[in-house]
N, C-alpha and C positions, 0 to 999 in steps of 0.2 A: 504360644511361642514354641517353635520346633526345638526338640532336644539337641544339644550341642553334640557334635561328633567327638569321639574320644579314641585315643590309641589303646594298645593292648595293656598299657600300664594304668589306664584311667585318666591320662592327661588330656585336657581339652585341645582339640585341633582347630586351628584358625582356617579361615577361608583359603582354599587352594592347597591345604596340607593334607597328606594322606599317609597311612602306614600299610605297606603291602603284607598280606598274610603269608605269602610264600617264603620270603626271606626276612621278614620283619624290618626291612629297611624303610626309611622315611623318604617321602618325595614331596616336592612343591611344584604345582602345575600353574603356569602363567601364560599369557598371550603376549607375543612380541609386537613391536610397533606396526608390523604389516599383517597381523592377524594369524600368525602361526603358533600352534601350541608347542610350548617348550617345557622341559623338566629339569629340576635340580634334585640331586640325591644326597643322602647323608645316612650315617649309621645310627645317629641318635637325634632326638628332637632339638637339643640345644645347638648342635652343629648345623642342623637344617635352618634354624632361625637366624643363625649368624650369617649363613649364605644368603638367606632371603634379604636381610638388611643390606648386605653389600650390593646385591642385585638392584634393589630399589634406589640405593644411593647413586650407583652408577647410572641408572636410567634417568634419575632426576638431574644429575650433573650434566649429562650429555644433552638432554633435551632443553633444560632451563638455560644453560649457558648459550647454546646455539640460538634459541628463540629470543633471548635477551640481547643478542648481538654482541656477546662477549667472547665468542669463539675466535680462535686464531686461524690463520691460513692453514696451518698444519692440521688442526682438528677438522676443518672443513674439507681439506683434501682427503683425509682419511675417510671421512663420511662419503665423499664422492666416489673414491676408488672402490669402496665396499659395494657399491651398486653396479660396478662394471664386471658382472659375471660372464660377459661375452668375451673377455680377453683371453687370448692364448697364453700359455705359461711364458713363452718367450717375450711377448709384449708386456705382460705383467712385470717380468723381471727387468726389462729395459726401463719401464716407467719408474719402478722402485729405485733403480740405480740412479737415474737422472734426478729424481726428486731428492733422494737422500744426499746426493753429492753436491747439488747446487742450490737447494732451497731450504731444507728443513732446519738446519742449524743457524740460519741467519734471517733471511727475509720471511721464512715460514713462521717465525715466532710473533710476527705482527698481528694485532687484532684485525679481524676482517673489516670491521666498519671504519677503521682508521686509514685504510689504504686508498690512496687517490691515484688517478691516472699518472700524475707526475712521479709518484713513488715507483710505479711499475716501470716507467720509462727510465728512471734513474737506476733502478735495479738491473735492467737489461743493459744499460750503458756500462754499469760496473762490471757485469759479467764479461763484456767485450773488452773493455779497456784495462781492467785490473786483473781479471782472471784469464784473460786472453782466450776466451771461448770463440769458436767460429760462429758465424751467423746461423748456420744450420743447427748447431747445438742449442743456441738461444731459441730457435724455432721449436725445438723439442721441449724446452722449459715452458714456453708459452702454450704449447699444446697440452700441458698439464694444468697450468694456472688458469687459463681461460675457462675451461669447463668447471673448474672448482668454484670460481666466482660466479659463473652462470647458474650453478646450483643454488647459491645464496640469493641470487636475483629472483629465481623462480620460487624460492621459499619466502620471498618478501622480507629478507633480512637486510638487504641493501637494494637501492633503487637502480643503480647502473653498474655495469661490469667495468672496473677500472683498467682491465687489460685491453679493452677494445681500442684498436688502432695503435697500441704502443709498439708492437713489432714492426708495423708498417712505417711508423715514424722513425724508428731506429734505422731501418733499411734506407730511408731517404738520406740519412746523415752519414752513411758509410759509402766508401768507394764502390762503384758498380761491380768491380771485380770480386768483392767480398760477398755480395749478396746474390750474384748470378751463379747458377749451377754450371760449373765449368766442364769443358772437355778438351782433350789434347787436340791440337791441329794435326792435319795429316803429316806435316813435316816433323812435328814433335813425336807423334806416334811412331813414325819410321825410325827416327833417331833413337828413341827409347828401346825399341825391339831389336834394332841392329846392335846396340851397345850390349844388351843383355845376352844376345846370341853369341857375340864374339868375345865376351868377357870370361877369362878363366876362373873368376871369382863368382860370377852371377849366372853363368849359363844354365845351371840346374833349375833356375826359375823360369826359363823360357817356355816350357810346356804350360805351366799354370797361367802365365800372362797371355800366351797365345789363345788359350781357351777363354779367358775372361774377355779379351778384346775381340774374339771371334764369335762370341755367343751373347754377350750382354748379360750374363747371369749375375745375380747378386752373389757376393762373396760366400755367404753361407750355403747357397745352392751349389756353388762350384766346389768348395772344399768338402761338401757332403756327398758329392757324386761317388757312386760305387760302380764297379766294372759292370754289374748287371743292369745299370741304368743307361748304358750306352750300347749302340749297335754299330760297330765299325764297318760291317759289311753293307748294311742298308743306309748307314750315314745319318743317324738321328740320336738325339739325347732326350731322355725322359726326365723332366724336372718334376719331382713329386715330394720332396722334403727339403728341409734346411738344417744344417749343423750350426749350433750356436754354443757359446760359452755364457752360462747364466750366472750372475753374481749370487753367491750364497747369502741369504739374509743373516745379518749380524756377524758376517765374516768378510775377510778381505780376499777370500779364495773364490774361484768360479768352478762351475760344474758343466761338463759337456752334456748337451741334450739334443735330441732330434725332435723337430716339430714339423707338422704339415703346413702347407701354405695357408695364409689367413683367408684367402678367397679362391674361388674356382679359377680365376685368371692366373693364379700363381702356378697351378698345375698345367704344364704345357709340354709339347714336343717341339724341340728346336732342331732344324736341319743342320747337318754338320758340314761345313765347308772343308775343302781339302787341307788347308793349313791346320785346322783344328784336329782333323783325323790324324794327320802326321804328328801332332803334339801328343795325342793319346798313345800312339804307337811308340813314339820315342820314350815316353814315360814308362810304358810296360816293359820295353826292352831294357831300359836303364835299371829298373827294379829287379828284373830277372837276373841281370848280370851283376847286381850288387847285393844288397841286404834282403831282397825279396819283397813280397807284397806287404802292405799295411795290415797288421794283425789287430788293430784297435776295434773294440766292440762298444757301441754306444746305443743304449736303449734297444738292444737286439739287432741293430744294424751293423754290418761288417763288410769287408771287401772294399774299403774306401780307396779311391784312385790316388789321390795326392797325399804325401806324407812328408813330415819334417825330418830333420837329421837324426831324430831319436826314434823314428819309425812310427810316430803317432800322427794323428790328423793335424792339419794346419788350422790356425786361428786368424781372424781378421787382423788382430794386433800384430802378429808376427809378419804377415804379408805387408802391412803398412810400414813396419820397421825396415823391411827389406827394400821397399820402394824408396824410402827416405835415404837409405845408404846409396842406392843406385843413382838417384837424381843428383845427390851431392857429389858423388865421384864423377859422374858423367859431366856435370856442369863445370867442375874444376878442370877436367881434361879438355873439354870443348872450348873453353875460353883460351887456353894455351894454344890449342890447334888453330883457332880462328885468327889469333895474332900472327902465328907463324905463316899461315896461308893467306893473310891479308883479306879477310872476309868477315861478314857479320856472323856471330855465333848463333846457333840454334839452342836456346836455353830452355830447359825443362822447368815448368812451374813446380812449386811445392804441392804435391797432390797425394791422394789416398786411393785405395783400391776402388772406391765408388766412382772415381773419375773414369776408370776403365769401362764401367757399365755405361756411363754417360757418353763416353767417346764412341763406343759401339753404336749406341742409339743415334748419335749425330751422323756417323758414317752411313747408317741404314737410311736415315731421313734424306740423305743426299742422293740416294739412288732409288728410293721407294716413295711414290706419291700417295699411297693409300694408307692413311693413319690406322685403319683397322688391322692391317697386316702388321704394322709396327707394334701396335698394342698387343697383339697376340704373341709375337716373338718375345717382347719385353716382359710380358706378364703383368702389365699395368691394370690395376683394378678400374681406374677411372680414365676415360678417354681424354680428359682435360690434361692429365699428366703428359700424355703422348703429344697432344697439340702444342703444349708448352715447348717441348723439345723440338718439334717440327718447325715451330715458328722461329726459334733461335737459329736453327739450321738454315731456314729460308732467308733470314736476315743476312747471314754470312754469304750465302750464294748470291743474293741480290747485290750485295756490295761488290763481290768479285765480278759480277756481270757488268755493273756500271763502270768499274775500273778498266775492264777489257774494252768496253765501248769507248771510254774516254781516251784510251791509248790509240784506238783505231781512228778516232775523230781528231786526234792531235793535229793542230794546224788548220783545221777546217773552220773553226770559229774565229 
């Protein structure tokens, strides 16, 4: 029988335990579940073994509970998300925010094996009816729960994924206007922009909304634009990064971060139409005549084009709040004007800044027949996203064409 290994004090060392001669510290070497060598360190043997015991207990708890089917949705989600090393910081932060806010403290505590399809459908219905979440937000929740349960299916913990079809079933039960990705009509777009441009309260928002409606950029791409990212002489915009507010883990505060696009399609050059060029020039002249350029520095990026009243960069939340104030004020005034002028009012829907991207895409689809061109300008990773917008636009154009034909053939039938 081989002699037992001992430390410098003569104590017997167990399998995996070592004492380094250089600094006399103790270490325990073990192999993690995917075959990587790991180390635990301690100043004395007693502390090392305490840490060994804790490690072994944690490993057994995690593996045994999961394998026995006693894991909760929360623990399985944590297991799933730990494998997503491909996620960018911005995506990781958004996932964390969505799960923590809508799942973890309630539905997430359920045992994995106890969750049925009807439970998921009921949960999604609750999110819509009781928590008043939009269908798009529920889609985001489903985007986290579906792969979580799919992991358990592939690990043979459950036979079927209970989220399968739940989102689709909810969509069938909701009004079409809630599940369709909406865009402003040409009349609504014109009314919105004219109201902003002529308003003594909101006119300073005109450059930002013009750029959003004239480029189709995502809000973070637009608010993250720097003067060096545009060429007013040649008329192009270089989209190469996104500005985002990331929720801080364990805190109610958020932190500004710069991230690069998730895919190659996100990096793109957008031609600048005259109205957009005019908006940039207006913003530059306005800043030079007022408080000067934006001095904010985020992750080494500076020289941001758009700024709020405090001289800092804008956030999606602040833009959405402004849009809400604008459409509420506009609709109130428009209803009064329509009664006075004896006409039907042009009412603006309740919308967010993402509507402006969708609106640009819809207008582009109305004049461009090549989906590949639309995909390149919009920065869509998948052509299917482009085809969806194109199809919606085509449906509207087809209806308009039939209405025109019906008017022309009036009295013929």
